[in-house]
N, C-alpha and C positions, 0 to 999 in steps of 0.2 A: 660084861664090859668088853671093850675091844682089846684083843691080844694079838701081838705079832708072832709069826712063826718062823720067818726067814729074813734076817736082817743083814743088810750090806753096809759096812762102814767103808767110806772112801777117804783116803789120806789127803792131807793138804799141808804141804811142806812149808808154806809161808807163815804158819802159826805154830805155837806149841801144842802138840797133840796129846800129851799124856793125860790130861783131864778129860778130853773128849773120848779117848779110847776107853778109859775107866768107866765113863758114863755109858758108853755103848755096851760094854760087858755087863754092867749092872742091869741095863735094860733087857738084854738077852736072857740073863738069869731070871729076872722077875717074870718074863714072859715064857720061860722054858723054850726059848727059840734058838735056832741055828744062827751062828754069826760068822760072816766072812769079812776079812780085811782085804780091800782091793786098792792097788796102786796102779795108776795109769801114767805111763811115761811116753815121751815122743818116740816115734818109730826110728829105728837105727838100721844100718845095712844088715842083711841076712847073716853075714859072717860074725856079727857082734851080738846078735840077739840072745843066744844062749848064755853067753858070759854076762851080758847086761842084766838079764832076768835073774840070774843067780845072785848077782851083787845086790839087786834090789830086794830079793827075797831075804837075804841076810839082814837088811835094814828093817824089814817087817818083823823078822824074828826078834830083833832087839826091841822093837816098838811094843810088842805084846808080852815081853819077858815078865814084867811085873804082874801080869794077869794070867799067865800061863797055867798056874795051879788052880784057877777058878773054874775053867771050862775049856773044852776043845774049841779051838778057833781055826778056821780054814783061811789060808793065805792065797792070794792070787795077784799076779802081775800081768798087765795087758799093755800093749803098745798101740798108740793112735791118738785121736782127738779125745780129750778127757770126757766131755759130756756125752759124746756118742758111745764110747766104750762103756760108760756107766749104764746108760739106758739099754744098750745091747745086753749087758749082764743081767739087768732086770728082766728083760724079755726071755733070755736064754734059761735063766735059773729060777725064775719065779719069786724073786724077792718081793716082800710086801712092805718094806720100809727101807729107804736110803738115809743113812746118817753121814753127815759130812761137816767138818769144821768150816765155817764161812770164810770165804776169801776176804782178805783185807788189803787190797792193793794200796801202796803208799800214796799213789796219786789221786785216790778217791776217798772222800770222807763219808763212806757208806759201808754197810755191813757186807753187801753182796758184790761179787765180781762177775765177770762175763760168763764163766762156766756155770756159776751158781744160777744166774738168770736163765741160761739155756735149760738147766734142769728144772727150774720152776715152771718154765713154759712147756716142757716136752716130756718130762719123766712121768710114766703112767702110774706110779705108786706114790704114796706120801713121801715127802722129803723133809728131813729134820736138819736144819742148819744150826750148828752150835756155835755160840759166841765163845771165843777164847779169852781167858781160861774158862772152861765150862764148870758150872757148879755140880757137885756130887748130889745135891738135893735142892729142889726148887722150893721157894717159899710162896710164890705167887704166880698163878697161871691165868692168862686171859684168853678166852675163847670168843672170837668175833664171828657173828652170823649175819647173813643178809637175806632179805626176802621181800617180795611184794605182797602186802596183806590181801590184795584183791585178786591177784592172779598167780599165786605161788604154784610152781610146777612140782611134779613128783620128784624130778631130779634135784631140784633146789631143796626140797624137804629132806631127801636122803642125805645130801651133802651136809646140811646143817646138823642132822642127827649124828652123822659120822664125826663131825667136828666136836660135838658135845661129848660123845662117848670116848673119843680119844683123850680129850682134855680131862674128862672125869676120871678115866683110868689112871692117868699120870698124877692127878691131884690126890687120889686115894693112896697111890704107892708112895708118894713123897710127903703125904700129909700136908699138902699145900692148900692155900686158899684158892678158890676157883671163882673167877669173875666172868660173867657173860656180858657181851656188849653188842648192841644193835644200834647203829646210827641211822637216823631217818631225817628226811627233809620234806616239808610241805611245798612241793614244787609249784603248785598252782597259785600259791600266795604271792610269789614274785610277779607272776603274770598279772594278777589282779591289781597289785600295786602299780605296776608299770603302765597299766591302762589309765591310771589316775581316777578310778572309780571311787566314789565316796561310800566305801563299804567297810568301815572300821569294824563294826559288829559282825559283818558277814565274813571278813577275813579271820577274825578271832574264832568264830564258830567253825570255819573250815579247818583251821590249824588244830583246834582241839579235837575235832572229829578224826583227823589224820593221826594225831597222837594216840587216841584211844584204839584205833585200828591196829597200829603198830604195837602198842602195848599188849593188846589181846593176842596177837600172833606171837609176840616174843615170849610171853608167859606160857602160851600154849606149847612152845618148844620144850619148856621145862616140864610141863605135864606129860608130854609124850616120852621124854627121857625117863621120868619116874616110872611110867608104865613099862618101859623096856628093861630097866635095870632093877626094879623092885623098890619098895618103900624104904627098907633098911639102908641099902646102899645109897639111895638118893639123899636121905637125911644126913648121912655121913659127909656128903659133899658140902653142905651148907652154902648153896649157890647164892651169889650176890648178883643182882641184875642191874645193868646200866643202860639207859635209853636216852642218850644225848641227842639233841636236835642240832643238826648241822651235817656238813659233808663228811662222809666216812673217811676220806683220805686225810682229814685233819683230826677228827674226833678220836679215831682208834689209836693212832700213834700218840696223841696227847694223853689219853687215858692210860696207855701202857707206861708212859713216862711218869705220870702222877702216881700210879700204883707201884712203880718200880718193879714191873712184871719181869720175871725171869724167862718166861716163854709165852709167845703168842701163837695160838692155834687158829688158823684161818683157812678158808677155801680159796681156790683160784678159779674164778668163774669166767667162762668164755664171754667176751663182749664183741667178738667179730666172728665171721665165718671162715677166717683164714686158718688153715691147719697149722698147728704149732703155736699160734698166738693165743694161748689159753688164759693168760693172766688178765689182760685188760688194763687200761690206764689207772683206774682207781686202786686196784689191789697192788699193782706194781709200785705206785707212788707210796702206798702205806708201807710196803716192805722196805723200800729204800730209806724211809724215815725211822725205822725201828733200830734200836741199839741193843736188843736182846736176842736170845735164840728164837727161832721160828720153826713151827711145824706146819707145812703147807700141804693141803689135802685137795686132790683132784675131784671134780664132780663125777658121778657115775656115768659110765658110757664113754669116758674120754679115751681116745685112741691116739697114741703118739705118732707123729709123722716119721719118726726114726724107724728104719727097717733093720731086722736082725742081720741081714747080709745085703750089702750094697756094692 
């Protein structure tokens, strides 16, 4: 199963961080991973930088005090634009996971703020946004996958398997229920109806054929996961499959609410050729509708538009 080796926790002063820090420490312990706590602050004049950094370092020391006895934690203070410094830290130090409490601006009734959305679009490694207060143990994890049953690409297949392995690892660690969801739509049915053709039986047959194709691909992902992790581990997961018919941007968030999911693991799939715009309208809409923690996974081959030195 998927394990992290080098975790970066990013502070978020707009929310209570105690539970999120404790969760990040537990995650690092369970993965036998290195853990760094990073705070990014606005740039100050050169003459004030050393004093300012020292003051913020003291704040970080206080933040990790309850967990200090559990493991060695590296502390870092950077100055600049928050999302840029986070991504540069990932590029510079090779972090394989970014953990951050989700922003919750008072003027927005949504989980994610502007820096969070920049990270979702541009951070090259998985990003785990934790809802405050974060639970020490999850009861329900939802993994969302997307694919075209007729022309699925290798990158798409790899992304889906990464999502399933990550969600499976966390479900086993927390002894949480694991639910897989794939929302599908019979797109041609709408066109057939719009033409006004008298094709009731034909439309029904088409929709059923589409459902069977998606169902075959969906359960095939479970079979592939079982082959990769072994029968014993797979059986411990007790996967539950959900194949709702309808737009993903409505079905996934609705299912997460119905299941009272603690975490949604999903991919961020490119929908345009514009560098940096990795999420696309569907995934971004889903993320803005969720009220639980989210682990967002990039597709293989993704290259961030952010440079280490600019």
